[in-house]
C-alpha positions as MATLAB code, in Angstrom:
seq = 'MADLPSRDAPIVCNLEAEDVPKRLGEWQSVLEHVEARREIPNGVELQLARDPDLLAALTAVATKEVACCSFFTFTLTIDANAARVAVVAPDDGVPLVRELFGR';
ca = [
     -57.445  -12.586    9.256;
     -54.439  -14.489   10.487;
     -54.769  -17.826   12.205;
     -54.071  -17.544   15.901;
     -50.933  -19.347   17.008;
     -51.105  -22.216   19.416;
     -51.789  -21.120   22.973;
     -49.080  -23.613   23.971;
     -46.294  -21.885   22.019;
     -43.721  -20.665   24.552;
     -42.949  -16.931   24.474;
     -39.220  -17.463   24.054;
     -36.644  -16.078   21.638;
     -33.508  -18.094   21.000;
     -31.724  -15.459   18.880;
     -28.154  -14.968   20.090;
     -27.659  -11.614   21.840;
     -24.975  -10.543   19.388;
     -27.424  -11.069   16.478;
     -30.175   -8.850   17.933;
     -28.911   -5.494   16.557;
     -28.676   -6.883   13.006;
     -32.181   -8.365   13.221;
     -33.627   -5.127   14.567;
     -31.982   -3.320   11.654;
     -33.543   -5.737    9.178;
     -36.963   -5.118   10.716;
     -36.422   -1.359   10.735;
     -35.637   -1.358    7.017;
     -39.009   -3.033    6.362;
     -41.088   -1.252    8.999;
     -40.082    2.217    7.787;
     -42.235    1.488    4.715;
     -45.424    0.689    6.635;
     -48.270    2.857    5.343;
     -50.843    1.997    8.027;
     -51.159   -0.075   11.195;
     -54.154   -1.413   13.056;
     -54.626   -3.644   16.045;
     -56.264   -6.995   15.354;
     -57.092   -9.840   17.738;
     -53.812  -11.106   19.187;
     -51.649   -8.714   17.197;
     -51.176   -6.026   14.597;
     -51.858   -5.715   10.869;
     -49.416   -3.668    8.793;
     -50.211   -2.249    5.356;
     -47.405   -1.851    2.824;
     -47.059   -1.042   -0.863;
     -47.104   -3.976   -3.275;
     -43.415   -3.530   -4.011;
     -41.771   -6.877   -4.863;
     -38.409   -5.953   -3.292;
     -40.054   -4.769   -0.076;
     -42.220   -7.889    0.154;
     -39.170  -10.086   -0.488;
     -37.347   -8.339    2.372;
     -40.427   -8.763    4.587;
     -40.713  -12.483    3.922;
     -36.971  -12.979    4.432;
     -36.902  -11.314    7.849;
     -40.232  -12.870    8.934;
     -38.873  -16.314    8.031;
     -35.785  -15.672   10.162;
     -37.974  -14.381   12.984;
     -40.130  -17.494   13.298;
     -36.959  -19.589   13.389;
     -35.981  -17.941   16.686;
     -39.396  -16.812   17.980;
     -41.726  -19.632   17.005;
     -44.655  -18.052   18.850;
     -45.062  -15.394   16.115;
     -47.321  -16.022   13.122;
     -46.968  -13.826   10.032;
     -49.726  -13.908    7.398;
     -49.183  -11.968    4.164;
     -52.154  -10.930    2.018;
     -51.753   -9.143   -1.303;
     -54.692   -7.659   -3.212;
     -55.161   -5.057   -5.946;
     -54.657   -2.168   -3.524;
     -51.943   -3.104   -1.041;
     -50.068   -5.797    0.815;
     -50.936   -6.515    4.420;
     -49.107   -8.615    6.949;
     -50.815   -9.727   10.131;
     -48.451  -10.444   13.021;
     -50.055  -12.423   15.842;
     -48.984  -14.333   18.933;
     -50.565  -16.259   21.814;
     -52.130  -14.095   24.515;
     -48.895  -13.781   26.525;
     -47.014  -12.548   23.442;
     -49.502   -9.899   22.285;
     -47.840   -7.047   24.238;
     -44.538   -7.900   22.538;
     -46.149   -7.960   19.068;
     -47.749   -4.585   19.676;
     -44.504   -3.140   21.046;
     -42.360   -4.369   18.137;
     -44.773   -3.877   15.239;
     -47.461   -1.470   16.434;
     -45.455    1.745   16.700;
];
């Protein structure tokens, strides 16, 4: 289970508007490989194959995401069966997490 982010983290994104389409495309290229989704407290857990290239792409885009949206927390877990990433946010950011990652 992912640690919950600080309740004090502001729900703000400082990504430049012209960079949004590229970022959404990066997320789409990862999210199209999600095998299962489930709601968890304060967010969503995504299950993916244990593919090294896919997980590298996931960590790259998640690292960029927390640079502009510091209220997100991404926790990657890899076991013998699958890889799972939990995406959580403070209470005010949960609807956004579920909208972006829960579809």
